[in-house]
C-alpha positions in Angstrom: 3.8 -47.6 -11.2 0.9 -46.0 -13.1 -1.3 -47.1 -16.0 -2.1 -44.7 -18.8 -5.4 -44.1 -20.5 -4.1 -46.1 -23.5 -4.0 -49.2 -21.4 -7.6 -48.7 -20.3 -8.7 -48.1 -23.9 -6.9 -51.3 -25.1 -8.5 -53.3 -22.3 -11.9 -52.1 -23.3 -11.3 -52.9 -27.0 -10.0 -56.3 -25.9 -13.1 -57.0 -23.9 -15.2 -56.2 -27.0 -13.0 -58.5 -29.1 -13.4 -61.3 -26.7 -17.1 -60.8 -26.3 -17.9 -60.9 -30.0 -15.0 -62.9 -31.6 -13.7 -65.3 -29.0 -16.0 -65.6 -26.0 -13.9 -68.1 -24.0 -11.3 -68.4 -21.3 -8.6 -68.7 -23.9 -9.7 -65.3 -25.4 -9.7 -63.6 -22.1 -6.2 -65.0 -21.2 -4.8 -63.9 -24.6 -6.0 -60.3 -24.2 -4.8 -60.1 -20.6 -1.5 -61.7 -21.4 -0.8 -59.2 -24.3 -1.7 -56.2 -22.1 0.4 -57.5 -19.2 3.4 -58.1 -21.6 3.1 -54.5 -22.9 2.9 -53.1 -19.3 6.0 -55.1 -18.3 7.9 -53.9 -21.4 7.1 -50.3 -20.6 8.1 -50.7 -16.9 11.4 -52.2 -17.9 12.3 -49.7 -20.7 11.0 -46.5 -19.0 13.6 -44.2 -17.7 14.1 -44.4 -13.9 12.8 -41.4 -11.9 14.9 -42.2 -8.8 18.2 -41.1 -10.4 16.8 -37.7 -11.5 18.3 -34.6 -9.9 16.0 -31.8 -9.2 16.9 -28.2 -8.1 14.7 -25.1 -7.6 15.3 -21.4 -8.2 13.3 -18.3 -8.8 11.3 -15.8 -6.9 11.1 -16.0 -3.1 8.7 -13.1 -2.6 5.9 -11.4 -4.4 3.3 -8.8 -3.5 -0.3 -9.9 -3.2 -1.8 -9.5 -6.7 1.5 -10.0 -8.4 3.0 -12.9 -10.3 5.9 -15.1 -9.1 7.9 -17.6 -11.1 9.5 -20.7 -9.6 12.0 -22.6 -11.8 12.5 -26.4 -11.5 15.6 -27.8 -13.2 15.5 -31.6 -14.1 18.8 -33.2 -14.7 18.6 -36.7 -16.2 21.9 -38.6 -15.8 20.5 -41.9 -17.1 21.0 -43.7 -20.4 17.4 -43.8 -21.7 15.4 -40.8 -22.8 12.9 -39.7 -20.3 9.4 -39.0 -21.5 6.4 -38.3 -19.3 4.8 -35.7 -17.0 5.9 -33.7 -14.0 3.5 -32.2 -11.4 4.7 -29.3 -9.2 2.2 -29.2 -6.4 1.4 -26.1 -4.4 -1.5 -25.2 -2.1 -4.6 -23.7 -3.7 -3.9 -20.2 -2.2 -0.7 -20.1 -4.2 -2.7 -19.6 -7.3 -0.7 -22.0 -9.6 -1.5 -21.2 -13.2 -0.5 -24.7 -14.4 1.1 -27.3 -12.2 1.5 -30.1 -14.8 4.4 -29.9 -17.3 5.1 -32.3 -20.1 8.6 -33.7 -19.7 11.0 -34.8 -22.5 14.7 -35.1 -21.4 17.3 -36.9 -23.5 19.9 -38.9 -21.6 22.5 -36.7 -19.8 20.7 -33.4 -20.4 18.7 -30.9 -18.4 15.4 -29.2 -18.8 14.0 -26.1 -17.0 10.3 -25.9 -16.1 8.6 -22.8 -15.0 5.7 -22.8 -12.5 3.8 -19.5 -12.5 2.1 -18.4 -9.2 -0.5 -15.8 -8.7 -1.2 -16.0 -4.9 -4.6 -15.1 -3.6 -3.7 -14.8 0.1 -1.0 -13.0 2.1 1.6 -15.1 4.0 4.1 -17.8 3.3 3.3 -20.4 0.6 5.3 -23.7 0.6 5.6 -26.2 -2.2 3.8 -29.5 -1.6 6.2 -31.8 -3.5 7.1 -32.9 -7.0 5.7 -36.0 -8.7 7.3 -37.4 -11.9 5.8 -40.0 -14.2 8.2 -41.7 -16.7 6.2 -43.3 -19.5 7.5 -46.4 -21.4 7.9 -46.6 -25.2 4.5 -48.3 -25.7 2.7 -45.7 -23.6 0.9 -48.3 -21.5 2.5 -47.9 -18.1 4.9 -45.5 -16.4 7.2 -45.4 -13.5 6.2 -42.8 -10.9 7.9 -41.2 -7.9 7.6 -38.2 -5.6 10.2 -35.9 -4.1 10.1 -33.3 -1.4 11.8 -30.2 -2.8 11.0 -27.4 -0.4 10.5 -23.9 -1.6 8.9 -20.9 0.1 7.3 -17.9 -1.6 6.5 -15.1 0.8 3.4 -13.2 -0.3 3.8 -9.6 0.9 1.0 -7.1 1.6 0.1 -5.3 -1.6 0.6 -1.8 -0.1 -1.9 -0.2 -2.4 -2.0 3.0 -0.4 1.5 3.9 -1.4 -0.1 6.0 -4.2 -1.1 8.5 -1.5 2.5 8.9 -0.3 3.7 11.6 -2.7 0.8 13.9 -1.9 1.3 13.5 1.8 5.1 14.0 1.5 4.3 17.3 -0.4 2.2 18.4 2.5 4.9 17.4 4.9 7.4 19.6 3.0 5.0 22.5 3.3 4.8 22.0 7.1 8.6 22.0 7.2 8.8 25.2 5.1 10.7 23.5 2.4 8.5 24.8 -0.4 7.4 28.2 -1.6 4.0 27.7 0.0 3.9 29.3 3.5 2.0 27.1 5.9 1.4 28.7 9.3 1.3 25.6 11.5 1.8 25.6 15.3 5.1 23.7 15.4 6.9 23.6 18.7 10.6 23.4 17.5 12.4 26.7 16.8 13.7 26.8 13.2 15.1 30.2 12.3 14.6 34.0 12.2 13.5 36.0 9.2 12.2 39.4 8.4 8.6 40.3 9.1 6.3 40.3 6.0 2.7 41.5 5.8 0.4 38.9 7.2 2.7 37.3 9.8 1.4 36.7 13.2 2.6 39.5 15.5 3.0 37.0 18.3 5.9 35.5 16.4 7.9 38.7 16.5 11.2 38.3 18.3 11.7 41.6 20.0 15.3 41.0 21.1 16.4 40.2 17.6 14.4 43.2 16.3 16.3 45.4 18.8 19.6 44.2 17.5 18.7 45.0 13.8 17.0 47.6 11.8 14.3 45.2 10.7 11.4 43.5 12.5 12.3 39.9 12.9 9.9 37.0 13.5 10.6 33.4 14.7 9.7 30.5 12.4 8.8 27.1 13.8 8.8 23.6 12.4 6.9 20.5 13.4 8.5 18.3 16.0 11.0 15.7 14.9 12.4 12.6 16.5 9.1 11.7 18.2 8.2 8.1 18.7 5.2 6.5 16.9 4.1 3.0 17.8 1.8 1.1 15.4 -0.3 -1.5 17.3 -2.2 -4.1 15.3 -4.9 -5.9 17.1 -5.1 -9.4 15.6 -8.0 -10.7 17.8 -11.1 -12.1 16.4 -12.5 -8.7 15.3 -9.7 -8.4 12.7 -10.8 -11.6 11.0 -14.1 -10.0 9.8 -14.0 -9.6 6.0 -14.7 -6.3 4.4 -15.1 -6.9 0.7 -12.6 -9.6 -0.4 -10.1 -9.2 2.4 -10.1 -9.3 6.2 -10.0 -6.1 8.2 -6.5 -6.9 9.3 -5.2 -6.5 5.7 -6.7 -3.0 5.4 -5.2 -2.1 8.8 -1.8 -3.3 7.6 -2.1 -1.2 4.4 -2.8 1.9 6.5 0.0 1.1 8.9 2.5 0.9 6.1 1.5 4.3 4.7 1.7 5.9 8.1 5.0 4.3 8.9 6.5 5.4 5.6 5.3 8.9 6.1 6.4 9.2 9.7 9.9 8.0 9.0 10.2 10.6 6.2 9.1 13.2 8.8 12.0 12.4 11.0 10.1 10.4 13.6 11.0 7.0 14.9 8.5 4.2 14.2 7.8 0.9 15.9 5.4 -2.0 15.4 3.6 -4.3 17.9 1.2 -7.1 16.7 -0.8 -8.5 19.6 -3.9 -10.5 20.6 -3.1 -12.6 23.6 0.6 -12.6 23.0 3.1 -10.7 20.9 2.9 -12.0 17.4 5.5 -9.7 15.8 7.3 -6.5 16.7 9.7 -4.0 15.1 11.8 -1.5 16.9 15.1 0.4 16.6 15.1 0.3 12.8 16.4 3.2 10.7 14.3 5.0 8.2 16.0 3.4 5.2 15.1 -0.1 6.4 11.8 0.6 8.2 9.4 -0.2 5.3 11.1 -3.6 4.6 11.1 -4.5 8.3 7.4 -3.6 8.7 6.4 -5.7 5.6 8.4 -8.7 6.6 7.0 -8.6 10.2 3.4 -8.2 9.0 3.4 -10.8 6.2 3.1 -14.1 8.2 0.6 -12.6 10.7 -3.0 -13.9 10.5 -6.0 -13.1 12.6 -6.5 -15.2 15.7 -10.0 -16.3 16.7 -9.6 -15.2 20.3 -10.7 -12.2 22.4 -7.8 -9.7 22.6 -6.2 -9.3 26.0 -6.3 -5.5 26.3 -4.5 -5.3 29.6 -1.7 -7.4 28.2 -1.5 -5.3 25.1 -1.3 -2.1 27.1 1.4 -3.5 29.2 3.4 -4.5 26.1 2.9 -0.9 24.7 4.1 0.7 27.9 7.2 -1.5 27.9 8.1 -0.5 24.4 7.2 3.2 24.7 8.3 4.4 28.2 8.2 8.1 27.1 5.3 10.0 25.7 4.5 8.7 22.2 1.8 8.6 19.6 0.2 5.2 19.9 -1.9 4.2 16.8 -4.1 1.3 17.7 -5.7 -0.6 14.8 -8.8 -2.2 16.2 -12.6 -2.4 15.9 -15.4 -0.2 17.1 -17.8 -2.8 18.2 -19.7 -1.7 21.3 -19.2 -4.6 23.7 -15.5 -5.1 23.1 -14.8 -1.4 23.4 -17.0 -0.7 26.5 -16.0 -3.9 28.4 -12.4 -4.4 27.3 -10.8 -1.4 25.4 -12.0 1.6 27.5 -11.1 0.2 31.0 -7.7 -1.1 29.7 -6.8 2.2 27.9 -6.9 4.4 31.0 -3.2 4.0 31.9 -2.2 4.4 28.3 -4.2 7.6 27.7 -2.6 9.2 30.8 0.9 8.7 29.4 0.6 8.8 25.6 -1.4 10.4 22.8 -3.7 7.6 21.6 -5.2 7.3 18.1 -7.7 4.5 17.2 -8.0 3.5 13.6 -10.9 1.3 12.6 -12.0 -0.3 9.3 -15.6 0.5 8.4 -17.6 -1.6 6.1 -18.8 0.4 3.0 -21.8 -2.0 2.6 -23.3 -0.6 5.7 -23.8 2.8 4.0 -25.1 1.1 0.9 -27.7 -0.9 2.9 -28.7 2.2 4.9 -29.6 4.0 1.7 -31.7 1.2 0.1 -35.5 1.5 0.2 -36.5 -0.7 -2.7 -38.7 -3.2 -0.8 -39.6 -4.4 2.7 -36.5 -6.5 3.0 -34.3 -3.6 2.0 -36.1 -1.4 4.6 -35.4 -3.9 7.4 -31.8 -4.1 6.2 -31.5 -0.3 6.2 -32.8 -0.2 9.7 -30.2 -2.7 10.9 -27.5 -0.8 9.0 -28.5 2.5 10.7 -28.3 0.8 14.1 -24.8 -0.4 13.4 -23.7 3.0 12.2 -25.2 4.6 15.3 -23.4 2.1 17.6 -20.1 2.9 15.9 -20.7 6.7 16.3 -21.5 6.1 20.0 -18.4 4.1 20.5 -16.2 6.7 18.8 -17.8 9.4 20.9 -17.0 7.4 24.1 -13.3 7.2 23.0 -13.1 10.8 22.0 -14.5 12.0 25.4 -11.5 10.3 27.0 -9.0 12.1 24.7 -8.6 9.5 22.1 -8.5 10.5 18.4 -10.7 8.2 16.3 -10.3 7.6 12.5 -13.2 5.4 11.2 -13.1 4.9 7.4 -13.6 2.2 4.7 -10.6 0.3 3.6 -9.9 2.5 0.5 -10.0 5.7 2.6 -8.6 4.6 5.9 -4.9 5.0 4.9 -5.1 8.6 3.5 -7.4 9.7 6.4 -5.0 8.3 8.9 -2.1 10.0 7.2 -4.0 13.3 7.2 -4.7 13.0 10.9 -1.1 12.4 11.7 0.0 15.5 9.7 -2.7 17.6 11.5 -1.4 16.4 14.9 2.1 17.2 13.8 1.2 20.7 12.5 -0.7 21.4 15.7 2.3 20.5 17.8 0.4 17.7 19.7 3.1 15.1 19.2 
C-alpha cells in the first residue's frame, strides 16, 4: 500500500479546518474518518498488481557510448482499469534516461513501455526489478508490488580505433604487393618471379631462372603469414589507473581490438589472454571471421583487479598457450618498481622463446604539466611530470636493451602506433 500526495494535502487542509473551525476531538475524528474511508475505497477499487503479467524484450548488447532500448510489456487480465505508475529500476551505470512510466491499461489489454539506456561503463548491466503502483479512483491510496524480471544488457567496448583500420589495411595490401605501389619490404616468404625493372635490388635476381629465359628474373617476397600473435592484457592494479575518463585497461582493450583485427586480415592467427593472478579470460583457435566478436565478448566483463600481477604465473600461461615462436603483445604499465622487480625477471624465459612487444598507456596530462610554467605551483608540477617522464623512458630503455619492443603512447595514439609497429615488424620479416 502507498499513500499519494493528494492524501497528504487533504490531511493538511483537514488539520487547518479542525484548528480554525472545529477545534475538538469530534473534528479530528471526522477528518481522520473521512480520509480513512477514502483510502479504504481506493484500496478496494484499485486494480490488483499481483495478476499483472510482465515480459521483457529489446536490446541485449550495446557499445559504450551508444543507446539501448529495453521493452517492458504489461498485460492486465483483470476486470478493472489499471491506472498508476511503473518504475523500471537499473543501476546508475546503466544510464537510464527515465525509469518511471505513467501506466494506464484498460482491462484485458496490453501496454508496451520503453526504457532507454545510455550506459556509462563497460560490462554487464542487470535490471534491478520492476515496481508497479495501482492508484484507486479517488487518488488517495494505491496498491503497490515489486517483481523480479531479470534482463541483462552487455555494454561492449566502444572500439573507437576502428577508424584507423582502413588505412592500416591499405598499407598491408602494399606490403603484400596487391596494389600498384611497390613496397620493397624484407619479407621472408617467396611469392613469385617477375622480370627485372630498373631500381630492383640486384640481390633479388634469380640467376637460375634468368639462365632459362631471355630476360633477367627477380624473386619477389611477401610478409610472413600464418604466424601466431598472442594479446596479453595485464589486469592488475596498474590497469585501474584512470587516464582521462576511462581506466588504462579500456585503452589497452581498444588497441588490442585494432591489432587483432589487423593481424587476422594479414593471415595471422590471434589469441587473447587476460591475466593478473589468474586467467580472467582467453580466446584461442578462433577463425578470422569470428575473431573480433570473440575478442569483444571475452573482454567486455573484465574489470581491473586491485592486486599485484603475478608475472611468473602470467609467463607460464603464455608459454602454455604459445609453445612455438610467436609475437607476444603485453599490455601493461611502465612504472619503475613493478617493471624492475617483477616484469624484467619474469620475462627472461619469454624473451628467449618469443618476440615480445610491450604496449603501455601514457597519460597526456604529464606532457601538459611538464610544459606549464605559469606560477610556482606549476613549476613544481612540471618538475614532477618531468621526473615521471624520465622514469618511463628509463624503464622503456631497460626493456629495449633486453630485446623487447616498447610502444608508449596516449590512449588516442596507442592503437595506431601499435598497428604501425606490427606492420613494421611484419615488413622486416621479424615475425
